[in-house]
C-alpha positions in Angstrom: 10.0 -15.6 -22.6 8.6 -18.9 -24.4 6.2 -18.8 -27.3 3.4 -19.7 -24.9 4.2 -16.7 -22.6 4.7 -14.4 -25.6 1.1 -15.4 -26.9 -0.4 -14.8 -23.4 1.3 -11.6 -23.0 0.0 -10.4 -26.4 -3.6 -11.5 -25.5 -3.5 -9.6 -22.4 -2.2 -6.5 -24.1 -4.9 -6.7 -26.4 -7.5 -7.0 -23.5 -6.0 -4.0 -21.7 -6.1 -2.0 -25.0 -9.8 -2.9 -25.5 -10.5 -2.0 -21.8 -8.7 1.5 -22.2 -10.6 2.3 -25.2 -13.9 1.2 -23.9 -13.7 2.7 -20.4 -11.1 5.3 -20.2 -11.6 9.1 -21.0 -8.7 10.9 -22.5 -6.1 12.2 -20.2 -7.6 15.6 -18.6 -11.0 14.7 -19.7 -12.1 12.2 -17.2 -15.2 13.1 -15.1 -14.7 14.1 -11.7 -14.7 11.3 -9.0 -17.7 11.0 -6.7 -15.0 10.3 -3.9 -13.0 13.0 -2.0 -10.1 10.4 -1.3 -9.2 7.2 0.8 -10.2 8.1 4.3 -8.3 4.9 5.3 -7.2 1.5 4.6 -7.6 -1.2 7.3 -5.0 -4.0 7.9 -4.9 -6.6 10.6 -2.0 -6.7 13.2 -1.1 -9.5 15.5 0.8 -7.3 17.8 -0.3 -3.5 18.5 3.0 -2.4 19.9 5.1 -4.2 17.2 3.0 -2.5 14.6 3.5 0.9 16.1 7.2 0.4 16.5 7.4 -0.6 12.7 5.2 2.2 11.2 5.8 4.9 13.6 9.3 4.4 14.8 10.8 2.9 11.5 8.8 4.5 8.7 7.8 7.8 10.5 4.3 7.5 10.4 2.7 9.0 13.6 0.1 7.2 15.5 -2.7 9.5 15.8 -5.7 7.4 17.3 -5.7 4.0 19.4 -9.4 3.1 20.4 -11.3 0.0 21.2 -12.9 -1.5 17.8 -16.6 -1.0 18.1 -17.5 -4.2 16.1 -15.2 -6.5 18.3 -14.9 -5.8 21.8 -11.5 -6.1 23.3 -10.0 -5.5 19.7 -8.1 -2.2 19.1 -8.6 0.0 16.2 -5.5 2.3 15.6 -4.4 4.7 12.9 -1.2 6.2 11.4 -1.0 9.5 9.6 0.5 9.0 6.2 0.2 12.6 4.9 -2.6 14.6 3.1 -5.2 13.6 5.4 -4.8 9.8 4.6 -4.7 7.2 7.3 -3.4 3.7 7.6 -5.5 1.8 10.3 -5.2 -1.5 11.7 -7.4 -4.0 13.9 -6.1 -6.6 16.2 -8.5 -9.4 16.9 -7.2 -11.0 20.1 -8.7 -14.6 20.7 -9.5 -15.2 16.9 -6.6 -17.1 16.1 -5.9 -15.7 12.7 -3.9 -17.0 10.1 -0.9 -15.7 8.5 -1.1 -13.1 5.8 -2.0 -14.2 2.2 -2.8 -12.9 -1.0 -6.3 -14.0 -2.2 -8.9 -12.8 -5.0 -10.7 -9.8 -3.6 -7.8 -9.4 -1.0 -5.1 -7.0 -0.4 -1.8 -7.1 -2.9 0.0 -4.1 -1.5 -0.4 -0.5 -0.2 1.5 2.2 -1.9 2.7 5.3 -0.1 4.2 8.2 -1.8 7.0 10.0 0.0 9.4 12.5 -1.2 12.6 11.3 -2.9 15.1 12.2 0.0 12.5 10.6 2.5 12.4 7.7 0.3 16.1 7.4 0.4 16.2 7.8 4.3 13.7 5.2 4.7 15.6 2.5 2.6 18.6 3.2 4.6 16.3 2.8 7.8 15.0 -0.5 6.3 18.6 -1.9 5.7 19.8 -1.0 9.1 16.7 -2.7 10.4 17.2 -5.8 8.5 13.9 -5.3 6.6 14.3 -7.2 3.2 13.0 -5.2 0.1 12.8 -5.2 -3.5 13.8 -2.1 -5.3 12.4 -0.9 -8.5 13.2 2.1 -10.9 15.3 3.9 -8.2 12.0 5.2 -6.9 9.9 2.2 -5.5 10.6 -0.6 -3.1 8.5 -3.1 -1.9 8.7 -4.9 1.6 6.5 -6.7 4.1 5.5 -5.4 7.5 5.6 -7.5 10.5 2.6 -9.5 9.7 3.5 -10.0 6.1 1.4 -7.2 4.5 3.1 -5.9 1.4 4.0 -2.4 1.4 5.6 -0.3 -1.4 7.2 3.1 -0.6 7.2 5.0 -3.9 8.7 8.7 -4.6 6.5 9.3 -7.5 4.2 12.2 -6.6 0.6 11.7 -5.8 -1.1 11.6 -9.2 1.5 10.2 -11.1 2.7 6.6 -12.0 6.2 5.8 -13.4 6.9 9.4 -14.1 3.9 10.0 -15.8 0.8 12.2 -14.8 -2.4 10.1 -14.6 -4.6 12.6 -12.8 
């Protein structure tokens, strides 16, 4: 890291420290959230069947609903069970000629899905066998892209933990 990068890194850490002090309650003392949880996250699919094969057949997330999108006639809205009452949803938008996935301000960076460590290892082997490229971090996290380019993370940390530390 050069001097400029070191200075910027120190400035960002100072900013993070200020924000933690100003906005975060001490661990265990945060007020209860007004939310019950994440009902679903919706992504865009260019090919419903290819998406089903990737998420259900490769990753093991059962397809639990497939209906017409109420906001765009002819479009599908479909859902995969990702555990604990959480859903990963998709829309297809036939005829809209949407461009490829890209990260933009206010857009999606990645979806992190918690799986048990033995399942994580099995899924890593499946991704390798399927030729899906991924980046592995800390022997408990891997990032890869789905068929439409959305970044997915499979993480073996339990829900409410981050990098081995309890945050909830």
